[in-house]
Biopython code that builds the backbone (N, CA, C, O; Angstrom):
import numpy as np
from Bio.PDB.StructureBuilder import StructureBuilder

atoms = [
    (1, "MET", "N", (-76.815, -25.954, -22.715)),
    (1, "MET", "CA", (-75.459, -26.447, -22.545)),
    (1, "MET", "C", (-75.410, -27.857, -23.124)),
    (1, "MET", "O", (-76.268, -28.686, -22.822)),
    (2, "LYS", "N", (-74.427, -28.122, -23.938)),
    (2, "LYS", "CA", (-74.289, -29.442, -24.543)),
    (2, "LYS", "C", (-73.903, -30.457, -23.472)),
    (2, "LYS", "O", (-73.457, -30.094, -22.383)),
    (3, "THR", "N", (-74.083, -31.737, -23.804)),
    (3, "THR", "CA", (-73.838, -32.803, -22.837)),
    (3, "THR", "C", (-72.421, -32.757, -22.290)),
    (3, "THR", "O", (-72.234, -32.861, -21.077)),
    (4, "TYR", "N", (-71.413, -32.604, -23.152)),
    (4, "TYR", "CA", (-70.039, -32.574, -22.654)),
    (4, "TYR", "C", (-69.784, -31.329, -21.817)),
    (4, "TYR", "O", (-68.983, -31.360, -20.883)),
    (5, "GLY", "N", (-70.464, -30.234, -22.149)),
    (5, "GLY", "CA", (-70.328, -29.016, -21.350)),
    (5, "GLY", "C", (-70.914, -29.189, -19.966)),
    (5, "GLY", "O", (-70.351, -28.724, -18.975)),
    (6, "LEU", "N", (-72.050, -29.863, -19.906)),
    (6, "LEU", "CA", (-72.690, -30.113, -18.619)),
    (6, "LEU", "C", (-71.842, -31.059, -17.780)),
    (6, "LEU", "O", (-71.702, -30.867, -16.572)),
    (7, "ALA", "N", (-71.276, -32.078, -18.416)),
    (7, "ALA", "CA", (-70.407, -33.008, -17.691)),
    (7, "ALA", "C", (-69.196, -32.272, -17.128)),
    (7, "ALA", "O", (-68.797, -32.510, -15.988)),
    (8, "LEU", "N", (-68.621, -31.393, -17.913)),
    (8, "LEU", "CA", (-67.482, -30.607, -17.436)),
    (8, "LEU", "C", (-67.892, -29.700, -16.288)),
    (8, "LEU", "O", (-67.161, -29.564, -15.307)),
    (9, "ALA", "N", (-69.066, -29.077, -16.408)),
    (9, "ALA", "CA", (-69.556, -28.207, -15.334)),
    (9, "ALA", "C", (-69.739, -28.989, -14.042)),
    (9, "ALA", "O", (-69.367, -28.512, -12.969)),
    (10, "LEU", "N", (-70.311, -30.191, -14.137)),
    (10, "LEU", "CA", (-70.493, -31.032, -12.946)),
    (10, "LEU", "C", (-69.157, -31.389, -12.322)),
    (10, "LEU", "O", (-69.002, -31.354, -11.101)),
    (11, "LEU", "N", (-68.195, -31.733, -13.164)),
    (11, "LEU", "CA", (-66.868, -32.080, -12.671)),
    (11, "LEU", "C", (-66.211, -30.888, -11.989)),
    (11, "LEU", "O", (-65.637, -31.028, -10.909)),
    (12, "LEU", "N", (-66.292, -29.723, -12.612)),
    (12, "LEU", "CA", (-65.690, -28.524, -12.022)),
    (12, "LEU", "C", (-66.366, -28.149, -10.708)),
    (12, "LEU", "O", (-65.697, -27.778, -9.743)),
    (13, "LEU", "N", (-67.686, -28.245, -10.676)),
    (13, "LEU", "CA", (-68.398, -27.900, -9.446)),
    (13, "LEU", "C", (-68.020, -28.860, -8.331)),
    (13, "LEU", "O", (-67.847, -28.441, -7.186)),
    (14, "ALA", "N", (-67.891, -30.137, -8.648)),
    (14, "ALA", "CA", (-67.529, -31.131, -7.638)),
    (14, "ALA", "C", (-66.120, -30.892, -7.116)),
    (14, "ALA", "O", (-65.865, -31.066, -5.925)),
    (15, "THR", "N", (-65.202, -30.496, -7.995)),
    (15, "THR", "CA", (-63.818, -30.298, -7.556)),
    (15, "THR", "C", (-63.654, -29.043, -6.724)),
    (15, "THR", "O", (-62.689, -28.925, -5.968)),
    (16, "CYS", "N", (-64.580, -28.103, -6.848)),
    (16, "CYS", "CA", (-64.456, -26.899, -6.023)),
    (16, "CYS", "C", (-65.563, -26.856, -4.980)),
    (16, "CYS", "O", (-65.902, -25.788, -4.470)),
    (17, "SER", "N", (-66.123, -28.013, -4.665)),
    (17, "SER", "CA", (-67.154, -28.101, -3.646)),
    (17, "SER", "C", (-66.571, -27.699, -2.293)),
    (17, "SER", "O", (-65.383, -27.881, -2.027)),
    (18, "ILE", "N", (-67.410, -27.168, -1.478)),
    (18, "ILE", "CA", (-66.986, -26.724, -0.164)),
    (18, "ILE", "C", (-66.641, -27.950, 0.669)),
    (18, "ILE", "O", (-67.501, -28.793, 0.925)),
    (19, "ALA", "N", (-65.390, -28.053, 1.091)),
    (19, "ALA", "CA", (-64.933, -29.242, 1.817)),
    (19, "ALA", "C", (-65.575, -29.337, 3.199)),
    (19, "ALA", "O", (-66.083, -30.393, 3.578)),
    (20, "ASP", "N", (-65.553, -28.271, 3.927)),
    (20, "ASP", "CA", (-66.078, -28.283, 5.285)),
    (20, "ASP", "C", (-67.106, -27.176, 5.444)),
    (20, "ASP", "O", (-66.793, -26.089, 5.929)),
    (21, "VAL", "N", (-68.318, -27.458, 5.036)),
    (21, "VAL", "CA", (-69.381, -26.478, 5.176)),
    (21, "VAL", "C", (-69.682, -26.311, 6.653)),
    (21, "VAL", "O", (-69.912, -27.287, 7.367)),
    (22, "LYS", "N", (-69.678, -25.099, 7.091)),
    (22, "LYS", "CA", (-70.004, -24.796, 8.484)),
    (22, "LYS", "C", (-71.493, -24.477, 8.572)),
    (22, "LYS", "O", (-71.951, -23.502, 7.976)),
    (23, "PRO", "N", (-72.245, -25.278, 9.299)),
    (23, "PRO", "CA", (-73.671, -24.980, 9.413)),
    (23, "PRO", "C", (-73.887, -23.675, 10.165)),
    (23, "PRO", "O", (-73.142, -23.329, 11.082)),
    (24, "LEU", "N", (-74.915, -22.971, 9.755)),
    (24, "LEU", "CA", (-75.298, -21.767, 10.486)),
    (24, "LEU", "C", (-75.794, -22.182, 11.869)),
    (24, "LEU", "O", (-76.415, -23.236, 12.006)),
    (25, "PRO", "N", (-75.534, -21.383, 12.884)),
    (25, "PRO", "CA", (-76.098, -21.706, 14.198)),
    (25, "PRO", "C", (-77.629, -21.683, 14.115)),
    (25, "PRO", "O", (-78.208, -20.910, 13.352)),
    (26, "LYS", "N", (-78.252, -22.516, 14.886)),
    (26, "LYS", "CA", (-79.708, -22.626, 14.868)),
    (26, "LYS", "C", (-80.369, -21.258, 15.030)),
    (26, "LYS", "O", (-81.404, -20.995, 14.417)),
    (27, "SER", "N", (-79.793, -20.407, 15.832)),
    (27, "SER", "CA", (-80.364, -19.073, 16.055)),
    (27, "SER", "C", (-80.284, -18.195, 14.806)),
    (27, "SER", "O", (-80.957, -17.167, 14.730)),
    (28, "SER", "N", (-79.467, -18.592, 13.827)),
    (28, "SER", "CA", (-79.307, -17.819, 12.590)),
    (28, "SER", "C", (-79.958, -18.478, 11.374)),
    (28, "SER", "O", (-79.816, -17.992, 10.252)),
    (29, "TRP", "N", (-80.669, -19.584, 11.597)),
    (29, "TRP", "CA", (-81.305, -20.254, 10.470)),
    (29, "TRP", "C", (-82.274, -19.309, 9.770)),
    (29, "TRP", "O", (-83.089, -18.661, 10.425)),
    (30, "PRO", "N", (-82.194, -19.227, 8.450)),
    (30, "PRO", "CA", (-83.169, -18.407, 7.733)),
    (30, "PRO", "C", (-84.542, -19.073, 7.760)),
    (30, "PRO", "O", (-84.659, -20.299, 7.776)),
    (31, "ASN", "N", (-85.565, -18.241, 7.765)),
    (31, "ASN", "CA", (-86.937, -18.751, 7.798)),
    (31, "ASN", "C", (-87.657, -18.569, 6.469)),
    (31, "ASN", "O", (-88.766, -19.070, 6.283)),
    (32, "THR", "N", (-87.022, -17.850, 5.544)),
    (32, "THR", "CA", (-87.632, -17.617, 4.237)),
    (32, "THR", "C", (-86.598, -17.898, 3.148)),
    (32, "THR", "O", (-85.395, -17.946, 3.403)),
    (33, "VAL", "N", (-87.096, -18.078, 1.945)),
    (33, "VAL", "CA", (-86.208, -18.285, 0.805)),
    (33, "VAL", "C", (-85.363, -17.031, 0.596)),
    (33, "VAL", "O", (-84.163, -17.129, 0.337)),
    (34, "ALA", "N", (-85.973, -15.864, 0.706)),
    (34, "ALA", "CA", (-85.236, -14.602, 0.522)),
    (34, "ALA", "C", (-84.094, -14.470, 1.524)),
    (34, "ALA", "O", (-83.039, -13.936, 1.181)),
    (35, "GLU", "N", (-84.277, -14.939, 2.739)),
    (35, "GLU", "CA", (-83.211, -14.900, 3.744)),
    (35, "GLU", "C", (-82.143, -15.956, 3.460)),
    (35, "GLU", "O", (-80.974, -15.756, 3.789)),
    (36, "ALA", "N", (-82.534, -17.077, 2.851)),
    (36, "ALA", "CA", (-81.606, -18.186, 2.615)),
    (36, "ALA", "C", (-80.667, -17.930, 1.435)),
    (36, "ALA", "O", (-79.501, -18.323, 1.478)),
    (37, "VAL", "N", (-81.161, -17.277, 0.389)),
    (37, "VAL", "CA", (-80.378, -17.114, -0.831)),
    (37, "VAL", "C", (-79.035, -16.430, -0.593)),
    (37, "VAL", "O", (-78.033, -16.914, -1.121)),
    (38, "PRO", "N", (-78.945, -15.334, 0.167)),
    (38, "PRO", "CA", (-77.625, -14.724, 0.385)),
    (38, "PRO", "C", (-76.633, -15.670, 1.074)),
    (38, "PRO", "O", (-75.435, -15.622, 0.792)),
    (39, "HIS", "N", (-77.120, -16.514, 1.961)),
    (39, "HIS", "CA", (-76.243, -17.497, 2.614)),
    (39, "HIS", "C", (-75.737, -18.510, 1.595)),
    (39, "HIS", "O", (-74.562, -18.878, 1.596)),
    (40, "ILE", "N", (-76.637, -18.953, 0.730)),
    (40, "ILE", "CA", (-76.257, -19.925, -0.302)),
    (40, "ILE", "C", (-75.225, -19.320, -1.238)),
    (40, "ILE", "O", (-74.182, -19.922, -1.495)),
    (41, "LEU", "N", (-75.516, -18.132, -1.748)),
    (41, "LEU", "CA", (-74.595, -17.489, -2.688)),
    (41, "LEU", "C", (-73.269, -17.148, -2.021)),
    (41, "LEU", "O", (-72.216, -17.223, -2.654)),
    (42, "GLY", "N", (-73.318, -16.777, -0.758)),
    (42, "GLY", "CA", (-72.099, -16.441, -0.022)),
    (42, "GLY", "C", (-71.194, -17.629, 0.212)),
    (42, "GLY", "O", (-70.004, -17.458, 0.480)),
    (43, "SER", "N", (-71.736, -18.829, 0.114)),
    (43, "SER", "CA", (-70.930, -20.028, 0.330)),
    (43, "SER", "C", (-70.272, -20.521, -0.961)),
    (43, "SER", "O", (-69.493, -21.473, -0.932)),
    (44, "LEU", "N", (-70.580, -19.880, -2.090)),
    (44, "LEU", "CA", (-70.054, -20.306, -3.387)),
    (44, "LEU", "C", (-68.802, -19.532, -3.773)),
    (44, "LEU", "O", (-68.652, -18.358, -3.434)),
    (45, "THR", "N", (-67.916, -20.198, -4.480)),
    (45, "THR", "CA", (-66.759, -19.525, -5.063)),
    (45, "THR", "C", (-67.211, -18.821, -6.343)),
    (45, "THR", "O", (-68.319, -19.056, -6.826)),
    (46, "ILE", "N", (-66.371, -17.978, -6.878)),
    (46, "ILE", "CA", (-66.675, -17.307, -8.139)),
    (46, "ILE", "C", (-66.871, -18.345, -9.242)),
    (46, "ILE", "O", (-67.775, -18.218, -10.068)),
    (47, "THR", "N", (-66.027, -19.366, -9.250)),
    (47, "THR", "CA", (-66.139, -20.431, -10.255)),
    (47, "THR", "C", (-67.470, -21.147, -10.128)),
    (47, "THR", "O", (-68.132, -21.402, -11.135)),
    (48, "GLN", "N", (-67.871, -21.474, -8.917)),
    (48, "GLN", "CA", (-69.146, -22.162, -8.703)),
    (48, "GLN", "C", (-70.307, -21.285, -9.168)),
    (48, "GLN", "O", (-71.244, -21.775, -9.798)),
    (49, "ARG", "N", (-70.247, -19.994, -8.858)),
    (49, "ARG", "CA", (-71.306, -19.079, -9.299)),
    (49, "ARG", "C", (-71.422, -19.073, -10.812)),
    (49, "ARG", "O", (-72.524, -19.088, -11.361)),
    (50, "SER", "N", (-70.282, -19.053, -11.479)),
    (50, "SER", "CA", (-70.260, -19.037, -12.936)),
    (50, "SER", "C", (-70.843, -20.329, -13.512)),
    (50, "SER", "O", (-71.638, -20.293, -14.451)),
    (51, "ILE", "N", (-70.450, -21.448, -12.954)),
    (51, "ILE", "CA", (-70.941, -22.746, -13.431)),
    (51, "ILE", "C", (-72.446, -22.861, -13.213)),
    (51, "ILE", "O", (-73.181, -23.241, -14.124)),
    (52, "ILE", "N", (-72.894, -22.539, -12.027)),
    (52, "ILE", "CA", (-74.320, -22.662, -11.702)),
    (52, "ILE", "C", (-75.140, -21.673, -12.518)),
    (52, "ILE", "O", (-76.186, -22.029, -13.060)),
    (53, "GLY", "N", (-74.674, -20.446, -12.606)),
    (53, "GLY", "CA", (-75.390, -19.431, -13.374)),
    (53, "GLY", "C", (-75.476, -19.759, -14.854)),
    (53, "GLY", "O", (-76.430, -19.359, -15.521)),
    (54, "GLY", "N", (-74.490, -20.484, -15.377)),
    (54, "GLY", "CA", (-74.468, -20.853, -16.783)),
    (54, "GLY", "C", (-75.163, -22.158, -17.096)),
    (54, "GLY", "O", (-75.218, -22.572, -18.254)),
    (55, "THR", "N", (-75.689, -22.805, -16.087)),
    (55, "THR", "CA", (-76.392, -24.074, -16.263)),
    (55, "THR", "C", (-77.875, -23.811, -16.460)),
    (55, "THR", "O", (-78.428, -22.882, -15.870)),
    (56, "SER", "N", (-78.512, -24.609, -17.273)),
    (56, "SER", "CA", (-79.951, -24.501, -17.463)),
    (56, "SER", "C", (-80.662, -24.798, -16.136)),
    (56, "SER", "O", (-80.267, -25.696, -15.393)),
    (57, "LYS", "N", (-81.699, -24.039, -15.860)),
    (57, "LYS", "CA", (-82.467, -24.259, -14.633)),
    (57, "LYS", "C", (-82.995, -25.688, -14.557)),
    (57, "LYS", "O", (-83.117, -26.259, -13.474)),
    (58, "ASP", "N", (-83.303, -26.254, -15.713)),
    (58, "ASP", "CA", (-83.810, -27.634, -15.761)),
    (58, "ASP", "C", (-82.761, -28.657, -15.318)),
    (58, "ASP", "O", (-83.110, -29.785, -14.971)),
    (59, "ASN", "N", (-81.493, -28.279, -15.327)),
    (59, "ASN", "CA", (-80.417, -29.209, -14.971)),
    (59, "ASN", "C", (-79.907, -29.035, -13.538)),
    (59, "ASN", "O", (-78.959, -29.716, -13.148)),
    (60, "LEU", "N", (-80.497, -28.158, -12.757)),
    (60, "LEU", "CA", (-80.018, -27.926, -11.392)),
    (60, "LEU", "C", (-80.077, -29.172, -10.520)),
    (60, "LEU", "O", (-79.266, -29.327, -9.607)),
    (61, "SER", "N", (-81.024, -30.056, -10.789)),
    (61, "SER", "CA", (-81.124, -31.264, -9.966)),
    (61, "SER", "C", (-79.864, -32.122, -10.057)),
    (61, "SER", "O", (-79.614, -32.948, -9.179)),
    (62, "LEU", "N", (-79.079, -31.935, -11.100)),
    (62, "LEU", "CA", (-77.823, -32.675, -11.232)),
    (62, "LEU", "C", (-76.817, -32.271, -10.153)),
    (62, "LEU", "O", (-75.870, -33.008, -9.879)),
    (63, "PHE", "N", (-77.021, -31.112, -9.547)),
    (63, "PHE", "CA", (-76.118, -30.618, -8.507)),
    (63, "PHE", "C", (-76.565, -30.995, -7.097)),
    (63, "PHE", "O", (-75.930, -30.593, -6.122)),
    (64, "LEU", "N", (-77.654, -31.764, -6.974)),
    (64, "LEU", "CA", (-78.158, -32.127, -5.642)),
    (64, "LEU", "C", (-77.118, -32.872, -4.810)),
    (64, "LEU", "O", (-77.093, -32.734, -3.587)),
    (65, "GLY", "N", (-76.264, -33.657, -5.454)),
    (65, "GLY", "CA", (-75.280, -34.445, -4.718)),
    (65, "GLY", "C", (-74.314, -33.609, -3.914)),
    (65, "GLY", "O", (-74.231, -33.775, -2.697)),
    (66, "ASP", "N", (-73.581, -32.716, -4.548)),
    (66, "ASP", "CA", (-72.558, -31.946, -3.841)),
    (66, "ASP", "C", (-73.099, -30.616, -3.328)),
    (66, "ASP", "O", (-73.117, -30.367, -2.122)),
    (67, "TRP", "N", (-73.536, -29.771, -4.243)),
    (67, "TRP", "CA", (-74.033, -28.460, -3.846)),
    (67, "TRP", "C", (-75.269, -28.597, -2.961)),
    (67, "TRP", "O", (-75.417, -27.871, -1.979)),
    (68, "GLY", "N", (-76.146, -29.521, -3.307)),
    (68, "GLY", "CA", (-77.356, -29.721, -2.512)),
    (68, "GLY", "C", (-77.052, -30.132, -1.080)),
    (68, "GLY", "O", (-77.678, -29.645, -0.138)),
    (69, "GLU", "N", (-76.090, -31.030, -0.925)),
    (69, "GLU", "CA", (-75.701, -31.445, 0.432)),
    (69, "GLU", "C", (-75.093, -30.278, 1.200)),
    (69, "GLU", "O", (-75.336, -30.128, 2.398)),
    (70, "ASP", "N", (-74.307, -29.455, 0.519)),
    (70, "ASP", "CA", (-73.735, -28.277, 1.175)),
    (70, "ASP", "C", (-74.837, -27.345, 1.671)),
    (70, "ASP", "O", (-74.757, -26.819, 2.781)),
    (71, "ILE", "N", (-75.862, -27.142, 0.850)),
    (71, "ILE", "CA", (-76.984, -26.276, 1.231)),
    (71, "ILE", "C", (-77.719, -26.861, 2.432)),
    (71, "ILE", "O", (-78.074, -26.131, 3.357)),
    (72, "GLN", "N", (-77.946, -28.159, 2.426)),
    (72, "GLN", "CA", (-78.654, -28.794, 3.538)),
    (72, "GLN", "C", (-77.893, -28.641, 4.849)),
    (72, "GLN", "O", (-78.490, -28.374, 5.892)),
    (73, "VAL", "N", (-76.577, -28.810, 4.794)),
    (73, "VAL", "CA", (-75.753, -28.640, 5.998)),
    (73, "VAL", "C", (-75.763, -27.181, 6.436)),
    (73, "VAL", "O", (-75.996, -26.880, 7.607)),
    (74, "LEU", "N", (-75.511, -26.280, 5.500)),
    (74, "LEU", "CA", (-75.428, -24.855, 5.799)),
    (74, "LEU", "C", (-76.686, -24.331, 6.474)),
    (74, "LEU", "O", (-76.607, -23.602, 7.463)),
    (75, "LEU", "N", (-77.848, -24.701, 5.941)),
    (75, "LEU", "CA", (-79.117, -24.132, 6.392)),
    (75, "LEU", "C", (-79.872, -24.990, 7.398)),
    (75, "LEU", "O", (-80.975, -24.630, 7.808)),
    (76, "GLY", "N", (-79.298, -26.115, 7.801)),
    (76, "GLY", "CA", (-79.922, -26.961, 8.811)),
    (76, "GLY", "C", (-81.127, -27.742, 8.318)),
    (76, "GLY", "O", (-81.980, -28.138, 9.113)),
    (77, "LEU", "N", (-81.202, -27.967, 7.015)),
    (77, "LEU", "CA", (-82.373, -28.688, 6.486)),
    (77, "LEU", "C", (-82.422, -30.141, 6.932)),
    (77, "LEU", "O", (-83.495, -30.742, 6.963)),
    (78, "ASN", "N", (-81.276, -30.711, 7.276)),
    (78, "ASN", "CA", (-81.249, -32.078, 7.803)),
    (78, "ASN", "C", (-81.106, -32.086, 9.318)),
    (78, "ASN", "O", (-80.945, -33.136, 9.939)),
    (79, "SER", "N", (-81.167, -30.898, 9.895)),
    (79, "SER", "CA", (-80.975, -30.789, 11.347)),
    (79, "SER", "C", (-82.161, -30.150, 12.045)),
    (79, "SER", "O", (-82.052, -29.727, 13.196)),
    (80, "GLY", "N", (-83.285, -30.075, 11.361)),
    (80, "GLY", "CA", (-84.469, -29.577, 12.028)),
    (80, "GLY", "C", (-85.041, -28.267, 11.526)),
    (80, "GLY", "O", (-86.037, -27.801, 12.080)),
    (81, "ASN", "N", (-84.466, -27.652, 10.511)),
    (81, "ASN", "CA", (-85.012, -26.390, 10.011)),
    (81, "ASN", "C", (-86.193, -26.673, 9.089)),
    (81, "ASN", "O", (-86.141, -26.411, 7.888)),
    (82, "MET", "N", (-87.245, -27.204, 9.671)),
    (82, "MET", "CA", (-88.433, -27.580, 8.914)),
    (82, "MET", "C", (-89.230, -26.357, 8.476)),
    (82, "MET", "O", (-89.980, -26.425, 7.502)),
    (83, "ALA", "N", (-89.078, -25.244, 9.182)),
    (83, "ALA", "CA", (-89.780, -24.022, 8.782)),
    (83, "ALA", "C", (-89.315, -23.587, 7.397)),
    (83, "ALA", "O", (-90.131, -23.220, 6.552)),
    (84, "LEU", "N", (-88.008, -23.627, 7.164)),
    (84, "LEU", "CA", (-87.480, -23.245, 5.856)),
    (84, "LEU", "C", (-87.903, -24.245, 4.787)),
    (84, "LEU", "O", (-88.233, -23.856, 3.667)),
    (85, "ALA", "N", (-87.893, -25.520, 5.126)),
    (85, "ALA", "CA", (-88.319, -26.535, 4.162)),
    (85, "ALA", "C", (-89.764, -26.298, 3.742)),
    (85, "ALA", "O", (-90.087, -26.344, 2.555)),
    (86, "GLN", "N", (-90.620, -26.047, 4.709)),
    (86, "GLN", "CA", (-92.035, -25.844, 4.405)),
    (86, "GLN", "C", (-92.253, -24.577, 3.585)),
    (86, "GLN", "O", (-93.037, -24.579, 2.636)),
    (87, "ILE", "N", (-91.569, -23.503, 3.940)),
    (87, "ILE", "CA", (-91.692, -22.249, 3.183)),
    (87, "ILE", "C", (-91.172, -22.443, 1.763)),
    (87, "ILE", "O", (-91.767, -21.935, 0.813)),
    (88, "SER", "N", (-90.075, -23.167, 1.609)),
    (88, "SER", "CA", (-89.463, -23.374, 0.295)),
    (88, "SER", "C", (-90.387, -24.124, -0.654)),
    (88, "SER", "O", (-90.479, -23.792, -1.836)),
    (89, "CYS", "N", (-91.063, -25.128, -0.132)),
    (89, "CYS", "CA", (-91.940, -25.965, -0.963)),
    (89, "CYS", "C", (-93.373, -25.450, -1.021)),
    (89, "CYS", "O", (-94.115, -25.775, -1.948)),
    (90, "GLY", "N", (-93.758, -24.659, -0.047)),
    (90, "GLY", "CA", (-95.151, -24.211, 0.033)),
    (90, "GLY", "C", (-96.037, -25.202, 0.766)),
    (90, "GLY", "O", (-97.248, -25.010, 0.875)),
    (91, "HIS", "N", (-95.415, -26.269, 1.268)),
    (91, "HIS", "CA", (-96.114, -27.314, 2.023)),
    (91, "HIS", "C", (-95.031, -28.164, 2.694)),
    (91, "HIS", "O", (-93.863, -28.055, 2.320)),
    (92, "PRO", "N", (-95.374, -28.996, 3.659)),
    (92, "PRO", "CA", (-94.350, -29.851, 4.260)),
    (92, "PRO", "C", (-93.685, -30.714, 3.182)),
    (92, "PRO", "O", (-94.363, -31.290, 2.331)),
    (93, "CYS", "N", (-92.363, -30.796, 3.229)),
    (93, "CYS", "CA", (-91.637, -31.586, 2.231)),
    (93, "CYS", "C", (-90.308, -32.060, 2.812)),
    (93, "CYS", "O", (-89.901, -31.649, 3.899)),
    (94, "LYS", "N", (-89.657, -32.917, 2.075)),
    (94, "LYS", "CA", (-88.364, -33.455, 2.493)),
    (94, "LYS", "C", (-87.258, -32.450, 2.187)),
    (94, "LYS", "O", (-87.432, -31.551, 1.365)),
    (95, "ALA", "N", (-86.129, -32.612, 2.851)),
    (95, "ALA", "CA", (-84.996, -31.697, 2.694)),
    (95, "ALA", "C", (-84.549, -31.602, 1.240)),
    (95, "ALA", "O", (-84.223, -30.512, 0.769)),
    (96, "GLU", "N", (-84.527, -32.713, 0.527)),
    (96, "GLU", "CA", (-84.071, -32.687, -0.866)),
    (96, "GLU", "C", (-84.987, -31.835, -1.749)),
    (96, "GLU", "O", (-84.506, -31.104, -2.616)),
    (97, "GLN", "N", (-86.293, -31.924, -1.535)),
    (97, "GLN", "CA", (-87.235, -31.115, -2.313)),
    (97, "GLN", "C", (-87.045, -29.631, -2.003)),
    (97, "GLN", "O", (-87.035, -28.799, -2.910)),
    (98, "ALA", "N", (-86.896, -29.306, -0.729)),
    (98, "ALA", "CA", (-86.677, -27.915, -0.333)),
    (98, "ALA", "C", (-85.353, -27.408, -0.898)),
    (98, "ALA", "O", (-85.259, -26.262, -1.337)),
    (99, "THR", "N", (-84.340, -28.256, -0.886)),
    (99, "THR", "CA", (-83.035, -27.872, -1.402)),
    (99, "THR", "C", (-83.120, -27.502, -2.870)),
    (99, "THR", "O", (-82.517, -26.515, -3.293)),
    (100, "LEU", "N", (-83.854, -28.271, -3.653)),
    (100, "LEU", "CA", (-83.991, -27.956, -5.071)),
    (100, "LEU", "C", (-84.684, -26.610, -5.263)),
    (100, "LEU", "O", (-84.288, -25.836, -6.134)),
    (101, "LYS", "N", (-85.692, -26.322, -4.478)),
    (101, "LYS", "CA", (-86.366, -25.018, -4.551)),
    (101, "LYS", "C", (-85.393, -23.892, -4.196)),
    (101, "LYS", "O", (-85.403, -22.837, -4.831)),
    (102, "LEU", "N", (-84.561, -24.116, -3.192)),
    (102, "LEU", "CA", (-83.570, -23.109, -2.796)),
    (102, "LEU", "C", (-82.492, -22.947, -3.865)),
    (102, "LEU", "O", (-82.020, -21.837, -4.114)),
    (103, "MET", "N", (-82.107, -24.047, -4.493)),
    (103, "MET", "CA", (-81.145, -23.975, -5.598)),
    (103, "MET", "C", (-81.718, -23.139, -6.740)),
    (103, "MET", "O", (-81.012, -22.329, -7.341)),
    (104, "GLU", "N", (-82.994, -23.339, -7.032)),
    (104, "GLU", "CA", (-83.639, -22.571, -8.096)),
    (104, "GLU", "C", (-83.677, -21.079, -7.745)),
    (104, "GLU", "O", (-83.465, -20.230, -8.610)),
    (105, "ALA", "N", (-83.944, -20.769, -6.486)),
    (105, "ALA", "CA", (-83.967, -19.364, -6.064)),
    (105, "ALA", "C", (-82.570, -18.747, -6.163)),
    (105, "ALA", "O", (-82.426, -17.597, -6.577)),
    (106, "ALA", "N", (-81.558, -19.500, -5.787)),
    (106, "ALA", "CA", (-80.183, -19.003, -5.905)),
    (106, "ALA", "C", (-79.814, -18.827, -7.381)),
    (106, "ALA", "O", (-79.170, -17.845, -7.749)),
    (107, "TRP", "N", (-80.219, -19.770, -8.214)),
    (107, "TRP", "CA", (-79.984, -19.665, -9.665)),
    (107, "TRP", "C", (-80.648, -18.413, -10.216)),
    (107, "TRP", "O", (-80.048, -17.672, -10.995)),
    (108, "ASP", "N", (-81.905, -18.179, -9.803)),
    (108, "ASP", "CA", (-82.615, -16.971, -10.245)),
    (108, "ASP", "C", (-81.835, -15.710, -9.861)),
    (108, "ASP", "O", (-81.720, -14.782, -10.662)),
    (109, "ALA", "N", (-81.307, -15.678, -8.651)),
    (109, "ALA", "CA", (-80.531, -14.518, -8.200)),
    (109, "ALA", "C", (-79.266, -14.332, -9.035)),
    (109, "ALA", "O", (-78.850, -13.200, -9.283)),
    (110, "LEU", "N", (-78.659, -15.421, -9.465)),
    (110, "LEU", "CA", (-77.451, -15.329, -10.299)),
    (110, "LEU", "C", (-77.772, -14.827, -11.707)),
    (110, "LEU", "O", (-76.875, -14.358, -12.409)),
    (111, "GLN", "N", (-79.011, -14.915, -12.123)),
    (111, "GLN", "CA", (-79.390, -14.462, -13.463)),
    (111, "GLN", "C", (-79.587, -12.954, -13.523)),
    (111, "GLN", "O", (-79.693, -12.392, -14.614)),
    (112, "ARG", "N", (-79.639, -12.296, -12.387)),
    (112, "ARG", "CA", (-79.867, -10.830, -12.354)),
    (112, "ARG", "C", (-78.602, -10.067, -12.569)),
    (112, "ARG", "O", (-78.616, -8.836, -12.572)),
]
sb = StructureBuilder()
sb.init_structure("model")
sb.init_model(0)
sb.init_chain("A")
sb.init_seg("    ")
for serial, (resi, resn, name, xyz) in enumerate(atoms, 1):
    if name == "N":
        sb.init_residue(resn, " ", resi, " ")
    sb.init_atom(name, np.array(xyz, "f"), 0.0, 1.0, " ", f" {name:<3s}", serial, name[0])
structure = sb.get_structure()
């Protein structure tokens, strides 16, 4: 994706960001990446899916601000879901690192 295309994608994703992400109840927190991906994809609009799916995997970190924060709220990564963070990274890690791994898994699912 060219630079102006990526800038437009970031702008579009930000404008259709989920305003009020509802966190999953603690009893419903996913414990694996495979369990988390459907929740992540289910929280996206069709436009967001298209933008994310059309973005290079190497550029996903650019979405950490809006989409990444939505994922952290949704899955409880900033509220104690350390099991998912550890599974996502393969070792103990911070929420942002786990979020990027989850974003990559969601991106992979959009490529199918």
